[in-house]
DRENZA-560999 format. One record per residue (C-alpha): residue in three letters; z, y negated, x negated; chain. Coordinates in steps of 0.02 Angstrom, whole numbers, plus 50000, padded with zeros to 5 digits. Each point is the difference from the previous one (the first is absolute). Layout:
<pts>
<pt><type>ala</type><pz>Z</pz><py>Y</py><px>X</px><mol>A</mol></pt>
...
</pts>
This chain:
<pts>
<pt><type>met</type><pz>50472</pz><py>50996</py><px>50226</px><mol>A</mol></pt>
<pt><type>thr</type><pz>49987</pz><py>49893</py><px>50159</px><mol>A</mol></pt>
<pt><type>lys</type><pz>49824</pz><py>49958</py><px>50073</px><mol>A</mol></pt>
<pt><type>cys</type><pz>49922</pz><py>49879</py><px>49852</px><mol>A</mol></pt>
<pt><type>ile</type><pz>50068</pz><py>49799</py><px>50054</px><mol>A</mol></pt>
<pt><type>ser</type><pz>49901</pz><py>49929</py><px>49861</px><mol>A</mol></pt>
<pt><type>phe</type><pz>49882</pz><py>49872</py><px>49996</px><mol>A</mol></pt>
<pt><type>ile</type><pz>49929</pz><py>49865</py><px>50121</px><mol>A</mol></pt>
<pt><type>arg</type><pz>50082</pz><py>49851</py><px>49893</px><mol>A</mol></pt>
<pt><type>leu</type><pz>49981</pz><py>50012</py><px>49830</px><mol>A</mol></pt>
<pt><type>val</type><pz>49838</pz><py>49965</py><px>49988</px><mol>A</mol></pt>
<pt><type>gly</type><pz>50036</pz><py>49862</py><px>50124</px><mol>A</mol></pt>
<pt><type>ser</type><pz>50146</pz><py>49932</py><px>49895</px><mol>A</mol></pt>
<pt><type>ile</type><pz>49868</pz><py>49974</py><px>49848</px><mol>A</mol></pt>
<pt><type>ile</type><pz>49872</pz><py>49880</py><px>50096</px><mol>A</mol></pt>
<pt><type>thr</type><pz>50173</pz><py>49912</py><px>50087</px><mol>A</mol></pt>
<pt><type>gly</type><pz>50056</pz><py>49944</py><px>49854</px><mol>A</mol></pt>
<pt><type>phe</type><pz>49860</pz><py>49870</py><px>50001</px><mol>A</mol></pt>
<pt><type>val</type><pz>50018</pz><py>49952</py><px>50165</px><mol>A</mol></pt>
<pt><type>asn</type><pz>50077</pz><py>49839</py><px>49929</px><mol>A</mol></pt>
<pt><type>glu</type><pz>49858</pz><py>49985</py><px>49886</px><mol>A</mol></pt>
<pt><type>pro</type><pz>49834</pz><py>49992</py><px>50093</px><mol>A</mol></pt>
<pt><type>glu</type><pz>49898</pz><py>49981</py><px>49845</px><mol>A</mol></pt>
<pt><type>thr</type><pz>50024</pz><py>50175</py><px>49970</px><mol>A</mol></pt>
<pt><type>leu</type><pz>49961</pz><py>50062</py><px>50184</px><mol>A</mol></pt>
<pt><type>gly</type><pz>49836</pz><py>50007</py><px>50100</px><mol>A</mol></pt>
<pt><type>lys</type><pz>50040</pz><py>49884</py><px>50148</px><mol>A</mol></pt>
<pt><type>ser</type><pz>49982</pz><py>50138</py><px>50129</px><mol>A</mol></pt>
<pt><type>met</type><pz>50114</pz><py>50126</py><px>49898</px><mol>A</mol></pt>
<pt><type>gly</type><pz>50116</pz><py>49853</py><px>50006</px><mol>A</mol></pt>
<pt><type>tyr</type><pz>50001</pz><py>50002</py><px>50190</px><mol>A</mol></pt>
<pt><type>his</type><pz>50021</pz><py>50188</py><px>50025</px><mol>A</mol></pt>
<pt><type>leu</type><pz>50117</pz><py>50015</py><px>49861</px><mol>A</mol></pt>
<pt><type>gln</type><pz>50147</pz><py>50073</py><px>50099</px><mol>A</mol></pt>
<pt><type>thr</type><pz>49895</pz><py>50130</py><px>50078</px><mol>A</mol></pt>
<pt><type>ile</type><pz>49945</pz><py>50033</py><px>49822</px><mol>A</mol></pt>
<pt><type>cys</type><pz>50176</pz><py>50012</py><px>49949</px><mol>A</mol></pt>
<pt><type>leu</type><pz>50039</pz><py>50116</py><px>50106</px><mol>A</mol></pt>
<pt><type>leu</type><pz>49857</pz><py>50124</py><px>49949</px><mol>A</mol></pt>
<pt><type>leu</type><pz>50042</pz><py>49976</py><px>49825</px><mol>A</mol></pt>
<pt><type>ile</type><pz>50143</pz><py>50110</py><px>49961</px><mol>A</mol></pt>
<pt><type>ile</type><pz>49890</pz><py>50153</py><px>50034</px><mol>A</mol></pt>
<pt><type>ala</type><pz>49925</pz><py>49956</py><px>49862</px><mol>A</mol></pt>
<pt><type>cys</type><pz>50143</pz><py>50010</py><px>49887</px><mol>A</mol></pt>
<pt><type>ser</type><pz>50082</pz><py>50153</py><px>50063</px><mol>A</mol></pt>
<pt><type>ala</type><pz>49996</pz><py>50181</py><px>49938</px><mol>A</mol></pt>
<pt><type>val</type><pz>50140</pz><py>50106</py><px>50059</px><mol>A</mol></pt>
<pt><type>ala</type><pz>50062</pz><py>50171</py><px>49951</px><mol>A</mol></pt>
<pt><type>glu</type><pz>49887</pz><py>50085</py><px>50136</px><mol>A</mol></pt>
<pt><type>asp</type><pz>49825</pz><py>50066</py><px>49956</px><mol>A</mol></pt>
<pt><type>phe</type><pz>49861</pz><py>49964</py><px>50100</px><mol>A</mol></pt>
<pt><type>ala</type><pz>49812</pz><py>50089</py><px>49958</px><mol>A</mol></pt>
<pt><type>thr</type><pz>49914</pz><py>49826</py><px>50029</px><mol>A</mol></pt>
<pt><type>pro</type><pz>50031</pz><py>49814</py><px>49955</px><mol>A</mol></pt>
<pt><type>thr</type><pz>49970</pz><py>49955</py><px>50181</px><mol>A</mol></pt>
<pt><type>glu</type><pz>50121</pz><py>50105</py><px>50042</px><mol>A</mol></pt>
<pt><type>arg</type><pz>50113</pz><py>49924</py><px>49892</px><mol>A</mol></pt>
<pt><type>val</type><pz>49976</pz><py>49818</py><px>50077</px><mol>A</mol></pt>
<pt><type>lys</type><pz>49979</pz><py>50072</py><px>50152</px><mol>A</mol></pt>
<pt><type>asp</type><pz>50176</pz><py>50067</py><px>49996</px><mol>A</mol></pt>
<pt><type>ser</type><pz>50085</pz><py>49852</py><px>49917</px><mol>A</mol></pt>
<pt><type>ile</type><pz>49933</pz><py>49879</py><px>50115</px><mol>A</mol></pt>
<pt><type>glu</type><pz>50085</pz><py>50094</py><px>50155</px><mol>A</mol></pt>
<pt><type>gly</type><pz>50163</pz><py>50031</py><px>49877</px><mol>A</mol></pt>
<pt><type>val</type><pz>50002</pz><py>49827</py><px>49986</px><mol>A</mol></pt>
<pt><type>ile</type><pz>49964</pz><py>49946</py><px>50177</px><mol>A</mol></pt>
<pt><type>ser</type><pz>50139</pz><py>50099</py><px>50074</px><mol>A</mol></pt>
<pt><type>ile</type><pz>50136</pz><py>49946</py><px>49888</px><mol>A</mol></pt>
<pt><type>ile</type><pz>49944</pz><py>49816</py><px>50032</px><mol>A</mol></pt>
<pt><type>lys</type><pz>50025</pz><py>50051</py><px>50184</px><mol>A</mol></pt>
<pt><type>asp</type><pz>50163</pz><py>50061</py><px>49987</px><mol>A</mol></pt>
<pt><type>lys</type><pz>50102</pz><py>49885</py><px>50082</px><mol>A</mol></pt>
<pt><type>ser</type><pz>50171</pz><py>50130</py><px>49959</px><mol>A</mol></pt>
<pt><type>met</type><pz>49988</pz><py>49936</py><px>49817</px><mol>A</mol></pt>
<pt><type>asp</type><pz>50038</pz><py>49815</py><px>49946</px><mol>A</mol></pt>
<pt><type>arg</type><pz>49871</pz><py>49910</py><px>49890</px><mol>A</mol></pt>
<pt><type>glu</type><pz>50073</pz><py>50038</py><px>49850</px><mol>A</mol></pt>
<pt><type>ala</type><pz>50006</pz><py>50179</py><px>50021</px><mol>A</mol></pt>
<pt><type>arg</type><pz>49838</pz><py>49993</py><px>50057</px><mol>A</mol></pt>
<pt><type>trp</type><pz>49951</pz><py>49923</py><px>49837</px><mol>A</mol></pt>
<pt><type>gln</type><pz>50110</pz><py>50120</py><px>49890</px><mol>A</mol></pt>
<pt><type>lys</type><pz>49882</pz><py>50128</py><px>50055</px><mol>A</mol></pt>
<pt><type>ile</type><pz>49839</pz><py>49939</py><px>49986</px><mol>A</mol></pt>
<pt><type>ala</type><pz>50060</pz><py>49921</py><px>49832</px><mol>A</mol></pt>
<pt><type>ala</type><pz>50031</pz><py>50166</py><px>49942</px><mol>A</mol></pt>
<pt><type>ile</type><pz>49852</pz><py>50067</py><px>50025</px><mol>A</mol></pt>
<pt><type>ile</type><pz>49920</pz><py>49861</py><px>49909</px><mol>A</mol></pt>
<pt><type>asp</type><pz>50088</pz><py>50050</py><px>49855</px><mol>A</mol></pt>
<pt><type>glu</type><pz>49974</pz><py>50174</py><px>50022</px><mol>A</mol></pt>
<pt><type>gly</type><pz>49820</pz><py>49977</py><px>50018</px><mol>A</mol></pt>
<pt><type>phe</type><pz>49914</pz><py>49868</py><px>49940</px><mol>A</mol></pt>
<pt><type>asp</type><pz>49924</pz><py>50005</py><px>49816</px><mol>A</mol></pt>
<pt><type>phe</type><pz>50056</pz><py>49838</py><px>49948</px><mol>A</mol></pt>
<pt><type>arg</type><pz>49957</pz><py>50023</py><px>49812</px><mol>A</mol></pt>
<pt><type>ser</type><pz>49844</pz><py>50052</py><px>50017</px><mol>A</mol></pt>
<pt><type>met</type><pz>49970</pz><py>49846</py><px>50126</px><mol>A</mol></pt>
<pt><type>ser</type><pz>50093</pz><py>49882</py><px>49861</px><mol>A</mol></pt>
<pt><type>gln</type><pz>49878</pz><py>50061</py><px>49879</px><mol>A</mol></pt>
<pt><type>ser</type><pz>49852</pz><py>49971</py><px>50114</px><mol>A</mol></pt>
<pt><type>val</type><pz>50070</pz><py>49831</py><px>50049</px><mol>A</mol></pt>
<pt><type>leu</type><pz>50035</pz><py>49932</py><px>49809</px><mol>A</mol></pt>
<pt><type>ala</type><pz>49832</pz><py>50085</py><px>49946</px><mol>A</mol></pt>
<pt><type>thr</type><pz>49985</pz><py>49953</py><px>49821</px><mol>A</mol></pt>
<pt><type>his</type><pz>50165</pz><py>49919</py><px>49980</px><mol>A</mol></pt>
<pt><type>trp</type><pz>50071</pz><py>50153</py><px>50038</px><mol>A</mol></pt>
<pt><type>lys</type><pz>49927</pz><py>50070</py><px>49831</px><mol>A</mol></pt>
<pt><type>lys</type><pz>50062</pz><py>49827</py><px>49924</px><mol>A</mol></pt>
<pt><type>ala</type><pz>50191</pz><py>50011</py><px>50072</px><mol>A</mol></pt>
<pt><type>thr</type><pz>50129</pz><py>50080</py><px>49896</px><mol>A</mol></pt>
<pt><type>pro</type><pz>50092</pz><py>50175</py><px>50095</px><mol>A</mol></pt>
<pt><type>glu</type><pz>50137</pz><py>49869</py><px>50049</px><mol>A</mol></pt>
<pt><type>glu</type><pz>49899</pz><py>49894</py><px>50092</px><mol>A</mol></pt>
<pt><type>arg</type><pz>49907</pz><py>50148</py><px>50084</px><mol>A</mol></pt>
<pt><type>lys</type><pz>50149</pz><py>50052</py><px>50069</px><mol>A</mol></pt>
<pt><type>arg</type><pz>50065</pz><py>49837</py><px>50054</px><mol>A</mol></pt>
<pt><type>phe</type><pz>49818</pz><py>49944</py><px>50088</px><mol>A</mol></pt>
<pt><type>thr</type><pz>49999</pz><py>50178</py><px>50090</px><mol>A</mol></pt>
<pt><type>glu</type><pz>50198</pz><py>49958</py><px>50056</px><mol>A</mol></pt>
<pt><type>phe</type><pz>49962</pz><py>49814</py><px>50062</px><mol>A</mol></pt>
<pt><type>phe</type><pz>49846</pz><py>50058</py><px>50076</px><mol>A</mol></pt>
<pt><type>ser</type><pz>50080</pz><py>50141</py><px>50100</px><mol>A</mol></pt>
<pt><type>gln</type><pz>50152</pz><py>49907</py><px>50060</px><mol>A</mol></pt>
<pt><type>tyr</type><pz>49862</pz><py>49839</py><px>50052</px><mol>A</mol></pt>
<pt><type>ile</type><pz>49905</pz><py>50122</py><px>50108</px><mol>A</mol></pt>
<pt><type>glu</type><pz>50142</pz><py>50067</py><px>50072</px><mol>A</mol></pt>
<pt><type>glu</type><pz>50075</pz><py>49843</py><px>50056</px><mol>A</mol></pt>
<pt><type>ile</type><pz>49816</pz><py>49918</py><px>50058</px><mol>A</mol></pt>
<pt><type>tyr</type><pz>50001</pz><py>50173</py><px>50098</px><mol>A</mol></pt>
<pt><type>arg</type><pz>50178</pz><py>49966</py><px>50073</px><mol>A</mol></pt>
<pt><type>ser</type><pz>49954</pz><py>49831</py><px>50060</px><mol>A</mol></pt>
<pt><type>lys</type><pz>49875</pz><py>50075</py><px>50106</px><mol>A</mol></pt>
<pt><type>ile</type><pz>50046</pz><py>50169</py><px>50053</px><mol>A</mol></pt>
<pt><type>glu</type><pz>50039</pz><py>49953</py><px>50179</px><mol>A</mol></pt>
<pt><type>ala</type><pz>49822</pz><py>49921</py><px>50019</px><mol>A</mol></pt>
<pt><type>tyr</type><pz>49928</pz><py>50177</py><px>50084</px><mol>A</mol></pt>
<pt><type>thr</type><pz>49935</pz><py>49955</py><px>50184</px><mol>A</mol></pt>
<pt><type>asp</type><pz>49906</pz><py>50155</py><px>50057</px><mol>A</mol></pt>
<pt><type>glu</type><pz>49840</pz><py>49966</py><px>49908</px><mol>A</mol></pt>
<pt><type>lys</type><pz>49876</pz><py>50161</py><px>50025</px><mol>A</mol></pt>
<pt><type>ile</type><pz>49979</pz><py>50078</py><px>49833</px><mol>A</mol></pt>
<pt><type>leu</type><pz>49825</pz><py>50108</py><px>49997</px><mol>A</mol></pt>
<pt><type>tyr</type><pz>49958</pz><py>50098</py><px>49850</px><mol>A</mol></pt>
<pt><type>lys</type><pz>49829</pz><py>50032</py><px>49947</px><mol>A</mol></pt>
<pt><type>lys</type><pz>49942</pz><py>50082</py><px>49870</px><mol>A</mol></pt>
<pt><type>glu</type><pz>50067</pz><py>50069</py><px>49833</px><mol>A</mol></pt>
<pt><type>thr</type><pz>49895</pz><py>50011</py><px>49838</px><mol>A</mol></pt>
<pt><type>ile</type><pz>50087</pz><py>50118</py><px>49859</px><mol>A</mol></pt>
<pt><type>arg</type><pz>49922</pz><py>50001</py><px>49832</px><mol>A</mol></pt>
<pt><type>gly</type><pz>50098</pz><py>50111</py><px>49864</px><mol>A</mol></pt>
<pt><type>lys</type><pz>50189</pz><py>49930</py><px>50017</px><mol>A</mol></pt>
<pt><type>arg</type><pz>49947</pz><py>49838</py><px>50067</px><mol>A</mol></pt>
<pt><type>ala</type><pz>49972</pz><py>49962</py><px>50187</px><mol>A</mol></pt>
<pt><type>val</type><pz>49958</pz><py>49848</py><px>50120</px><mol>A</mol></pt>
<pt><type>val</type><pz>50085</pz><py>50017</py><px>50183</px><mol>A</mol></pt>
<pt><type>glu</type><pz>49900</pz><py>49879</py><px>50121</px><mol>A</mol></pt>
<pt><type>thr</type><pz>50096</pz><py>49920</py><px>50136</px><mol>A</mol></pt>
<pt><type>val</type><pz>49975</pz><py>49875</py><px>50134</px><mol>A</mol></pt>
<pt><type>ile</type><pz>50160</pz><py>49888</py><px>50085</px><mol>A</mol></pt>
<pt><type>val</type><pz>49957</pz><py>49948</py><px>50153</px><mol>A</mol></pt>
<pt><type>thr</type><pz>50089</pz><py>49870</py><px>50082</px><mol>A</mol></pt>
<pt><type>ser</type><pz>49965</pz><py>49905</py><px>50171</px><mol>A</mol></pt>
<pt><type>ser</type><pz>49877</pz><py>49865</py><px>49935</px><mol>A</mol></pt>
<pt><type>ile</type><pz>49928</pz><py>50098</py><px>49821</px><mol>A</mol></pt>
<pt><type>glu</type><pz>49973</pz><py>50159</py><px>49923</px><mol>A</mol></pt>
<pt><type>ile</type><pz>50067</pz><py>49989</py><px>49804</px><mol>A</mol></pt>
<pt><type>pro</type><pz>49910</pz><py>50132</py><px>49878</px><mol>A</mol></pt>
<pt><type>val</type><pz>50153</pz><py>50072</py><px>49869</px><mol>A</mol></pt>
<pt><type>asn</type><pz>49941</pz><py>50117</py><px>49876</px><mol>A</mol></pt>
<pt><type>tyr</type><pz>50144</pz><py>50095</py><px>49884</px><mol>A</mol></pt>
<pt><type>lys</type><pz>49965</pz><py>50067</py><px>49838</px><mol>A</mol></pt>
<pt><type>leu</type><pz>50090</pz><py>50137</py><px>49950</px><mol>A</mol></pt>
<pt><type>lys</type><pz>50015</pz><py>50134</py><px>49856</px><mol>A</mol></pt>
<pt><type>asn</type><pz>50054</pz><py>50163</py><px>49975</px><mol>A</mol></pt>
<pt><type>asn</type><pz>50165</pz><py>50036</py><px>49888</px><mol>A</mol></pt>
<pt><type>asp</type><pz>50041</pz><py>50169</py><px>49973</px><mol>A</mol></pt>
<pt><type>gly</type><pz>49949</pz><py>50049</py><px>50191</px><mol>A</mol></pt>
<pt><type>val</type><pz>50072</pz><py>49843</py><px>50078</px><mol>A</mol></pt>
<pt><type>trp</type><pz>49883</pz><py>49849</py><px>50072</px><mol>A</mol></pt>
<pt><type>tyr</type><pz>50090</pz><py>49832</py><px>49916</px><mol>A</mol></pt>
<pt><type>ala</type><pz>49893</pz><py>49840</py><px>50083</px><mol>A</mol></pt>
<pt><type>tyr</type><pz>49964</pz><py>49891</py><px>49846</px><mol>A</mol></pt>
<pt><type>asp</type><pz>49920</pz><py>49839</py><px>50094</px><mol>A</mol></pt>
<pt><type>val</type><pz>49942</pz><py>49946</py><px>50177</px><mol>A</mol></pt>
<pt><type>val</type><pz>49857</pz><py>49898</py><px>50020</px><mol>A</mol></pt>
<pt><type>ile</type><pz>50018</pz><py>49897</py><px>50169</px><mol>A</mol></pt>
<pt><type>glu</type><pz>49841</pz><py>49910</py><px>50060</px><mol>A</mol></pt>
<pt><type>gly</type><pz>49924</pz><py>50048</py><px>49834</px><mol>A</mol></pt>
<pt><type>ile</type><pz>50113</pz><py>49902</py><px>49916</px><mol>A</mol></pt>
<pt><type>ser</type><pz>50101</pz><py>50135</py><px>49868</px><mol>A</mol></pt>
<pt><type>leu</type><pz>50188</pz><py>49972</py><px>49977</px><mol>A</mol></pt>
<pt><type>ile</type><pz>50018</pz><py>50044</py><px>49805</px><mol>A</mol></pt>
<pt><type>ser</type><pz>49839</pz><py>49890</py><px>49966</px><mol>A</mol></pt>
<pt><type>asn</type><pz>50085</pz><py>49854</py><px>50101</px><mol>A</mol></pt>
<pt><type>tyr</type><pz>50165</pz><py>50011</py><px>49899</px><mol>A</mol></pt>
<pt><type>arg</type><pz>49905</pz><py>50024</py><px>49830</px><mol>A</mol></pt>
<pt><type>thr</type><pz>49911</pz><py>49831</py><px>50025</px><mol>A</mol></pt>
<pt><type>thr</type><pz>50163</pz><py>49905</py><px>50032</px><mol>A</mol></pt>
<pt><type>phe</type><pz>50120</pz><py>50100</py><px>49876</px><mol>A</mol></pt>
<pt><type>ala</type><pz>49875</pz><py>49975</py><px>49865</px><mol>A</mol></pt>
<pt><type>ala</type><pz>49974</pz><py>49804</py><px>50022</px><mol>A</mol></pt>
<pt><type>ile</type><pz>50198</pz><py>50009</py><px>49985</px><mol>A</mol></pt>
<pt><type>val</type><pz>50010</pz><py>50107</py><px>49846</px><mol>A</mol></pt>
<pt><type>lys</type><pz>49850</pz><py>49888</py><px>49918</px><mol>A</mol></pt>
<pt><type>asn</type><pz>50111</pz><py>49839</py><px>50037</px><mol>A</mol></pt>
<pt><type>glu</type><pz>50166</pz><py>50035</py><px>49961</px><mol>A</mol></pt>
<pt><type>gly</type><pz>49996</pz><py>50184</py><px>49943</px><mol>A</mol></pt>
<pt><type>met</type><pz>50101</pz><py>50154</py><px>50065</px><mol>A</mol></pt>
<pt><type>glu</type><pz>50157</pz><py>49914</py><px>50001</px><mol>A</mol></pt>
<pt><type>gly</type><pz>49925</pz><py>49868</py><px>50113</px><mol>A</mol></pt>
<pt><type>leu</type><pz>49931</pz><py>50142</py><px>50104</px><mol>A</mol></pt>
<pt><type>met</type><pz>50149</pz><py>50078</py><px>50020</px><mol>A</mol></pt>
<pt><type>asn</type><pz>50093</pz><py>49849</py><px>50029</px><mol>A</mol></pt>
<pt><type>asp</type><pz>49880</pz><py>49962</py><px>50149</px><mol>A</mol></pt>
<pt><type>ile</type><pz>50027</pz><py>50179</py><px>50080</px><mol>A</mol></pt>
<pt><type>gln</type><pz>50189</pz><py>49965</py><px>49998</px><mol>A</mol></pt>
<pt><type>arg</type><pz>49980</pz><py>49827</py><px>50083</px><mol>A</mol></pt>
<pt><type>arg</type><pz>49887</pz><py>50086</py><px>50145</px><mol>A</mol></pt>
<pt><type>ile</type><pz>50133</pz><py>50134</py><px>50027</px><mol>A</mol></pt>
<pt><type>asp</type><pz>50137</pz><py>49877</py><px>50013</px><mol>A</mol></pt>
<pt><type>lys</type><pz>49892</pz><py>49900</py><px>50124</px><mol>A</mol></pt>
<pt><type>tyr</type><pz>49996</pz><py>50165</py><px>50109</px><mol>A</mol></pt>
<pt><type>lys</type><pz>50180</pz><py>50032</py><px>49987</px><mol>A</mol></pt>
<pt><type>ala</type><pz>50067</pz><py>49850</py><px>50029</px><mol>A</mol></pt>
<pt><type>ala</type><pz>49872</pz><py>49988</py><px>50152</px><mol>A</mol></pt>
<pt><type>gln</type><pz>50071</pz><py>50173</py><px>50058</px><mol>A</mol></pt>
<pt><type>val</type><pz>50174</pz><py>49943</py><px>49991</px><mol>A</mol></pt>
<pt><type>glu</type><pz>49963</pz><py>49841</py><px>50108</px><mol>A</mol></pt>
<pt><type>gln</type><pz>49905</pz><py>50109</py><px>50126</px><mol>A</mol></pt>
<pt><type>asp</type><pz>50162</pz><py>50115</py><px>50008</px><mol>A</mol></pt>
<pt><type>lys</type><pz>50117</pz><py>49847</py><px>50028</px><mol>A</mol></pt>
<pt><type>ala</type><pz>49900</pz><py>49944</py><px>50133</px><mol>A</mol></pt>
<pt><type>glu</type><pz>49978</pz><py>50163</py><px>50096</px><mol>A</mol></pt>
<pt><type>ala</type><pz>50187</pz><py>50022</py><px>49978</px><mol>A</mol></pt>
<pt><type>ala</type><pz>50050</pz><py>49817</py><px>50071</px><mol>A</mol></pt>
<pt><type>thr</type><pz>49900</pz><py>50069</py><px>50158</px><mol>A</mol></pt>
<pt><type>leu</type><pz>50094</pz><py>50126</py><px>50029</px><mol>A</mol></pt>
</pts>
């Protein structure tokens, strides 16, 4: 398979989903959301190629996604299709959904679990799609790798013109392949962030209320994408 094209925005999606919900994000994180979005995809990608270390997985994925973003021979939709395919292939949405729902996962029916995993993965993809082209040549430093059994943490830093943003990727080894399952940006865990927000919705409105909430979020991003496409078409 060609060089791994993975990550740079998946995790960004997760944080990006709260861009219009400031109570869920730290102020500085919100300021640098565009940059963070780009890197987040890194955390979610696992391509067929095998890499000896988690850092190699993350680094190759970042470079692969950047190459797609910079490839002007493809239109935006074609670029997105390639990146979306990698997200679907490499991110363990079920494990992430289970972590996000926490105790509510145990209480949910098999059908509710299935629906939530589908909705959550679609939500993340739509968020990424809205931010996929935010990359502006930020520099990425790979600082440290820690492996404990089948779990690992890759510590990186995004260097912009005015600030350095620490981004740590948590990965797990499933059958010899490293998959990202959480990203910690400036000390804030994406999983914990969503867990808090979604738990409040489930408490007040139940699982069905959470599904409806996520669907509204998805619809909002899709509508925004349609308007953006129309605006760009009008300038041609």
